[in-house]
C-alpha positions as CSV (number, residue, x, y, z in Angstrom):
1,M,105.2,90.4,77.2
2,T,106.6,87.5,78.0
3,G,105.4,84.3,79.4
4,A,108.3,82.9,80.9
5,G,109.4,81.6,77.3
6,D,106.8,82.3,75.2
7,E,106.0,85.7,73.7
8,V,102.4,86.8,73.9
9,P,100.8,89.8,73.0
10,A,100.6,92.8,75.0
11,D,97.1,92.7,76.4
12,V,95.9,90.2,79.5
13,V,92.2,90.7,80.1
14,C,91.2,89.5,83.4
15,G,87.6,88.2,84.3
16,D,85.5,88.5,87.1
17,D,86.4,85.1,88.3
18,G,90.1,86.1,88.7
19,R,91.3,84.2,85.7
20,V,92.9,84.9,82.2
21,T,90.1,85.5,79.8
22,S,91.2,86.7,76.7
23,L,95.0,87.7,75.5
24,E,93.4,90.7,73.3
25,A,92.2,93.8,74.2
26,A,88.6,94.3,75.7
27,A,86.2,97.3,75.8
28,D,85.7,99.0,79.0
29,A,87.6,97.5,81.3
30,E,89.9,98.8,83.7
31,V,93.2,99.1,81.9
32,L,96.3,98.5,84.2
33,D,99.3,100.7,82.5
34,A,102.0,98.3,81.5
35,S,104.0,100.4,78.8
36,G,107.4,100.2,79.3
37,C,107.2,97.0,80.7
38,V,108.0,93.2,80.4
39,V,105.0,91.7,82.0
40,T,105.4,87.7,83.4
41,P,103.8,85.3,85.0
42,G,103.3,86.0,89.1
43,L,106.3,84.2,90.5
44,V,106.1,81.2,92.3
45,N,108.0,80.8,94.8
46,A,108.1,76.6,96.0
47,H,110.5,76.3,99.3
48,H,110.3,78.9,101.7
49,H,110.2,79.1,105.6
50,L,108.2,81.9,106.5
51,L,108.6,81.9,110.1
52,Q,112.5,82.1,109.4
53,T,111.7,86.1,108.1
54,A,111.6,86.8,112.0
55,F,114.9,85.2,112.3
56,R,117.4,86.6,109.7
57,T,121.1,87.3,110.1
58,L,120.9,85.6,113.5
59,P,124.5,85.3,114.9
60,G,126.3,82.1,114.1
61,T,124.3,80.9,111.0
62,R,126.4,82.1,108.4
63,G,128.4,79.9,106.4
64,V,128.6,77.1,109.0
65,P,127.9,73.8,108.7
66,M,124.3,72.5,109.0
67,A,124.4,70.4,112.1
68,Q,125.8,73.5,113.9
69,W,123.1,75.6,111.7
70,L,120.1,73.6,112.8
71,P,120.5,74.3,116.7
72,T,121.4,77.6,116.7
73,M,118.3,78.2,114.8
74,A,116.1,76.3,117.1
75,A,118.0,78.2,119.8
76,G,116.6,81.4,118.6
77,Y,113.1,79.8,118.0
78,A,112.9,78.8,121.9
79,A,114.2,82.3,122.9
80,V,111.5,84.2,121.6
81,G,108.7,81.9,121.6
82,V,106.6,80.5,118.2
83,D,102.8,81.0,118.6
84,D,99.7,82.2,116.5
85,E,100.9,86.0,116.7
86,L,104.7,85.3,115.7
87,V,103.6,83.4,113.0
88,H,101.2,85.7,111.8
89,A,103.9,88.5,112.0
90,A,106.5,86.9,110.1
91,A,104.2,85.2,107.4
92,A,102.8,88.6,106.8
93,A,106.4,90.3,106.4
94,G,107.3,87.2,104.4
95,L,104.5,87.4,102.0
96,A,104.7,91.2,101.9
97,E,108.5,91.2,100.7
98,A,107.1,88.5,98.3
99,L,104.7,90.6,96.7
100,L,107.0,93.4,96.0
101,C,109.6,91.0,94.9
102,G,107.0,90.4,92.3
103,V,106.2,86.7,93.8
104,T,102.1,85.8,93.9
105,T,102.7,82.6,95.5
106,V,105.0,81.0,98.3
107,A,104.8,77.6,99.4
108,D,105.8,77.8,103.5
109,H,107.5,74.6,104.7
110,H,106.5,74.9,108.2
111,L,108.8,72.9,110.7
112,T,108.6,74.7,114.3
113,W,105.7,73.0,116.1
114,P,105.3,74.0,119.8
115,A,103.4,71.5,122.1
116,R,99.8,72.9,122.0
117,T,96.2,71.3,122.4
118,D,95.1,72.7,118.7
119,D,96.6,70.3,116.3
120,G,98.6,73.3,114.8
121,V,95.5,74.4,113.4
122,G,96.4,78.2,114.8
123,L,99.6,78.0,113.8
124,A,98.3,77.1,110.2
125,S,95.5,79.5,110.1
126,A,97.7,82.6,111.2
127,A,99.7,82.2,108.2
128,A,96.8,81.6,106.1
129,T,95.1,84.9,107.4
130,A,97.9,86.9,107.0
131,A,98.2,85.6,103.1
132,R,94.6,86.6,102.6
133,E,94.9,89.9,104.2
134,L,98.0,90.6,102.0
135,G,96.5,89.2,98.9
136,A,99.0,86.7,98.6
137,R,98.4,82.8,97.3
138,L,100.1,80.4,100.1
139,V,100.7,76.5,100.2
140,F,101.0,75.4,103.8
141,V,103.1,72.6,103.6
142,R,102.5,71.0,107.1
143,G,105.8,69.6,108.0
144,S,107.6,67.6,110.6
145,A,110.9,67.5,112.4
146,R,111.3,64.9,114.8
147,D,107.9,65.3,115.8
148,D,105.9,62.5,117.1
149,P,104.9,60.5,113.7
150,E,101.0,60.2,115.1
151,T,100.7,64.0,116.8
152,A,102.2,65.2,113.0
153,A,99.8,63.1,111.1
154,A,96.8,64.1,113.3
155,S,98.2,67.9,112.8
156,A,98.3,67.3,109.1
157,A,94.7,66.1,108.9
158,A,93.1,68.7,111.3
159,I,95.0,71.8,109.0
160,A,93.7,70.1,105.8
161,A,90.0,69.8,107.3
162,A,90.2,73.4,108.6
163,L,91.9,74.9,105.7
164,V,91.0,73.9,102.8
165,P,87.8,71.5,103.1
166,H,87.3,70.1,99.9
167,G,90.5,68.8,99.0
168,G,93.9,70.1,98.4
169,V,93.2,73.4,97.3
170,T,90.5,76.4,97.9
171,D,88.4,77.1,94.8
172,D,89.6,80.2,94.7
173,G,93.1,78.5,94.7
174,V,94.3,81.6,97.5
175,L,95.1,78.7,100.0
176,Q,96.6,75.2,99.7
177,V,97.8,72.5,102.2
178,A,101.1,69.7,101.3
179,V,102.3,67.7,103.7
180,G,106.7,67.5,104.7
181,P,108.6,65.7,106.6
182,A,112.4,68.1,106.9
183,G,113.8,65.0,105.4
184,V,115.6,61.3,106.3
185,H,118.1,63.4,108.5
186,S,115.4,64.5,110.7
187,D,112.0,62.0,110.4
188,G,111.9,58.5,110.2
189,E,110.3,56.1,108.0
190,R,106.5,56.1,110.0
191,T,106.8,59.6,109.9
192,F,106.9,59.4,106.0
193,A,104.5,56.8,105.7
194,L,101.6,58.5,108.3
195,L,102.1,61.8,106.2
196,A,101.8,59.6,103.1
197,E,98.6,58.4,104.7
198,V,97.4,62.0,105.4
199,A,98.0,63.2,101.5
200,A,96.0,60.6,100.1
201,A,93.4,60.7,102.3
202,H,92.7,64.5,101.4
203,G,94.4,64.9,98.1
204,L,97.4,66.7,99.4
205,R,100.7,67.1,97.5
206,R,103.8,65.7,99.3
207,R,107.4,67.7,99.7
208,T,110.6,66.9,101.1
209,Q,114.0,68.3,101.5
210,A,116.8,65.9,100.3
211,N,120.5,65.6,99.6
212,E,122.0,68.7,101.7
213,Q,125.1,68.2,103.7
214,V,123.4,66.7,106.8
215,D,120.7,64.8,105.0
216,V,123.5,62.8,103.5
217,V,125.9,62.0,106.3
218,V,122.9,61.4,108.8
219,A,121.4,58.6,106.1
220,Q,124.7,57.1,105.6
221,E,125.1,57.3,109.7
222,R,122.0,55.8,110.9
223,H,120.8,53.3,107.5
224,G,123.8,52.9,105.7
225,R,122.2,54.3,102.5
226,R,121.8,57.6,100.5
227,P,119.0,59.9,100.9
228,L,117.2,59.1,97.6
229,Q,117.6,55.1,98.7
230,L,115.6,55.7,101.3
231,L,113.1,58.1,100.1
232,D,112.7,54.9,97.3
233,E,112.1,52.6,100.2
234,W,109.6,54.8,101.8
235,G,107.4,55.4,99.1
236,W,108.1,58.9,98.6
237,L,109.9,58.9,95.0
238,A,106.4,59.4,93.0
239,P,104.9,61.9,90.8
240,D,103.4,63.7,93.4
241,V,106.5,64.7,95.9
242,T,108.6,67.3,95.2
243,L,112.1,67.3,96.5
244,A,114.0,70.7,97.6
245,H,118.0,71.3,97.2
246,L,118.9,68.1,95.6
247,C,122.7,69.0,96.3
248,G,125.4,66.5,95.1
249,I,123.3,63.9,93.6
250,T,124.8,61.2,91.3
251,D,123.9,60.4,87.6
252,T,122.4,57.4,88.5
253,E,119.7,59.5,91.0
254,V,119.3,62.2,88.1
255,T,117.9,59.0,86.4
256,R,116.4,57.6,89.1
257,L,114.2,60.6,89.9
258,A,113.2,61.2,86.0
259,A,111.8,57.2,86.0
260,A,109.9,58.2,89.4
261,G,108.1,61.1,88.1
262,V,109.1,63.6,90.9
263,T,109.7,67.1,90.7
264,A,112.7,69.0,92.0
265,T,113.2,72.7,93.7
266,H,116.1,74.6,93.3
267,A,117.5,76.8,96.2
268,P,120.5,78.3,95.6
269,G,120.2,81.3,97.5
270,C,120.5,79.2,100.2
271,D,123.0,76.2,99.6
272,L,125.8,78.2,97.8
273,P,126.1,80.6,100.3
274,M,126.1,78.5,103.2
275,G,128.2,75.4,101.4
276,W,125.7,73.2,101.7
277,G,126.4,71.8,98.3
278,V,125.4,72.6,94.0
279,A,122.2,70.8,92.9
280,P,122.9,69.8,89.1
281,M,119.5,71.3,88.1
282,T,120.2,71.4,84.1
283,A,121.0,67.7,84.5
284,L,117.4,67.2,86.1
285,A,115.8,69.4,83.2
286,D,118.0,67.6,80.4
287,A,116.3,64.2,81.6
288,G,112.5,65.5,82.0
289,V,112.1,66.3,85.4
290,P,110.6,69.6,86.2
291,V,112.6,72.0,87.8
292,G,111.1,75.1,90.1
293,L,112.9,77.8,91.9
294,G,112.8,78.7,95.8
295,T,114.4,81.0,98.3
296,S,114.6,78.9,101.5
297,G,114.3,80.8,104.3
298,G,115.8,83.4,107.0
299,G,119.0,82.1,108.4
300,S,120.2,80.9,105.2
301,N,118.7,83.1,102.4
302,D,117.3,86.0,104.6
303,A,115.9,87.4,101.5
304,G,113.1,86.2,99.5
305,H,113.8,88.0,95.9
306,L,113.1,85.1,93.7
307,L,114.2,87.2,91.0
308,A,117.6,87.5,92.4
309,D,117.8,83.8,93.2
310,A,116.9,83.1,89.5
311,R,120.2,85.2,88.7
312,L,122.3,82.9,90.6
313,A,120.9,79.8,89.2
314,L,121.5,81.4,86.0
315,Q,125.2,82.0,86.9
316,V,126.1,79.0,88.5
317,A,124.6,76.4,86.3
318,P,127.7,76.3,84.4
319,L,129.5,74.8,87.2
320,A,127.1,72.2,88.0
321,G,126.4,71.2,84.1
322,R,125.6,73.5,81.3
323,P,124.9,77.1,80.7
324,V,121.1,78.1,80.5
325,S,119.1,80.9,79.3
326,A,117.2,83.7,81.4
327,R,114.2,82.2,80.1
328,E,114.9,79.0,81.1
329,V,115.4,80.1,84.3
330,L,112.2,82.4,84.7
331,G,110.3,79.4,83.8
332,W,111.7,77.6,86.7
333,A,110.4,80.2,88.8
334,T,107.3,80.2,86.9
335,R,105.7,77.2,85.3
336,G,107.9,74.7,86.6
337,S,107.5,75.8,90.6
338,A,103.6,76.0,89.9
339,D,104.0,72.5,88.0
340,G,105.7,71.1,91.3
341,L,102.9,72.3,93.5
342,G,100.8,70.4,91.2
343,R,98.9,73.5,90.1
344,A,98.7,73.9,86.3
345,D,96.5,77.1,86.8
346,L,99.5,79.0,88.0
347,G,102.7,80.2,86.6
348,R,101.5,81.1,83.0
349,L,99.9,84.0,81.0
350,A,97.6,81.5,79.6
351,V,93.4,81.3,78.9
352,G,92.2,79.8,81.6
353,A,95.2,79.9,84.5
354,R,94.7,82.4,87.5
355,A,95.4,85.9,86.5
356,D,98.8,86.2,88.3
357,L,101.0,89.0,86.8
358,V,103.9,91.1,87.3
359,C,104.4,94.4,85.4
360,W,108.5,94.7,85.7
361,D,109.7,98.3,84.4
362,V,112.4,98.0,81.8
363,T,113.0,101.9,81.0
364,G,115.4,103.0,83.7
365,V,119.1,103.4,83.8
366,A,120.0,99.7,84.6
367,D,118.2,98.5,81.6
368,A,119.5,101.0,79.4
369,G,121.8,99.6,76.5
370,V,120.5,96.2,77.2
371,A,119.4,94.0,74.2
372,D,117.1,91.5,75.3
373,P,114.7,92.7,78.1
374,V,113.4,89.5,79.3
375,A,117.2,88.3,79.8
376,G,117.9,91.6,81.2
377,L,115.6,91.0,84.4
378,L,117.9,88.8,85.5
379,W,121.2,89.8,84.1
380,A,121.0,93.8,84.5
381,S,119.3,94.2,87.5
382,P,117.8,91.3,89.6
383,G,117.1,93.5,92.8
384,R,114.5,95.1,90.9
385,R,111.3,95.3,92.1
386,P,108.2,96.0,89.9
387,R,105.8,98.3,88.8
388,H,102.5,96.3,89.3
389,V,101.5,92.7,90.9
390,V,98.4,91.4,90.3
391,V,97.0,88.3,92.1
392,G,93.6,87.0,90.7
393,G,93.1,90.1,88.7
394,R,93.4,92.4,91.9
395,V,95.7,94.6,91.9
396,V,98.4,94.2,95.1
397,V,101.5,96.6,94.2
398,R,100.6,99.4,92.1
399,D,102.9,101.6,91.3
400,G,105.8,100.0,93.4
401,V,103.5,100.1,96.5
402,L,101.7,97.5,98.6
403,Q,97.8,98.0,97.9
404,T,96.5,95.8,100.6
405,V,97.9,96.5,103.8
406,P,100.5,99.3,104.8
407,E,104.3,98.3,104.0
408,D,105.8,100.2,107.0
409,D,102.6,98.5,109.3
410,V,103.6,95.1,108.3
411,S,107.4,95.7,109.2
412,A,106.6,97.5,112.7
413,R,104.3,94.6,113.4
414,L,106.8,92.2,113.1
415,R,110.0,94.3,114.8
416,D,108.1,95.5,117.7
417,L,107.2,91.9,118.5
418,L,110.7,91.0,118.3
419,T,112.0,93.9,120.3
420,A,109.4,93.0,123.2
421,R,110.2,89.6,123.2
422,R,113.7,88.7,122.7
423,P,116.4,88.5,126.0
424,R,117.9,91.8,126.6
């Protein structure tokens, strides 16, 4: 059994409160058979766009500049119509996929907000409902992409009050709310300032995207600066901020980020195949920046399989810094991602942590001959499904089968909805 870097005894005991109570065998407890398995903390996807689960592999979205990709995706949203029903169906499909890939927590950076009258609470609640139905943890990030700054801020405050009325996270740790402009390419200083005020008032984390292809170009054209210079000037280089992507940053910028105390999220499964850049995550890690891992969303990655993206991060690391070990990258996908969410209760197998864990069967032919079964999780068969997944002490995947909602029902709901709405 491994805690993504720290080997622990072969028993994890979950208490009635959904937390780990012991790392030693307990009598009279329900036993989940993990023989032949490597056990890790639940993976934490620190950067996803769950709505995009409904818009995977759209024509015109493969290997194109981001300036072309963004309007192509926007046209796809408009053609189908984004409402509570679609958000629920897309989030359910994305979260079911996550659980079946060993991901127990997903940070959903939601950026698409059609004109409506309820401050966006309905959309956020639809995603939250899907998470509770499936048994996954959700961090709902009230994003902004060219939204009116005052509208975005009022919406973020309303969503926080509706979903997490006692602060940034519910008592059971299932739901969390954060705020996050899409980036300096999309939103101006006032949006960043007003969302920061909401975050301070409600105890929310802040997140944004930085230094992808279009972000660097637009920042230079509009402001004569690089994205991180603007974020620094606007008060968004701080310990409560997580920056996703960070492609093409300089050595000086690495030093600046480390000094500011920010956390970083690597999304190689999005940035690399699209040609949008390679993030020097090992340089950030070596400088002391906590590094997490995310998949980003459909249209750029099209899969929510964080373990597969961990393998890609492992493979590309020498091209953007230094080689990394499988244990280090697993640490990014668990503890590192959780730390970027401000969640010391996630991403580790430790007494007092949330009892989120994954049992990976390593007895099959794909693992035959593997000397290190932990490294083999990434190197040998990164597309594997786990045998069991536990969230808060509750078994949500058993023997590879989703236990909370039938998988076929989830996929059929989204498929039927899209069939009915897409132009013929």
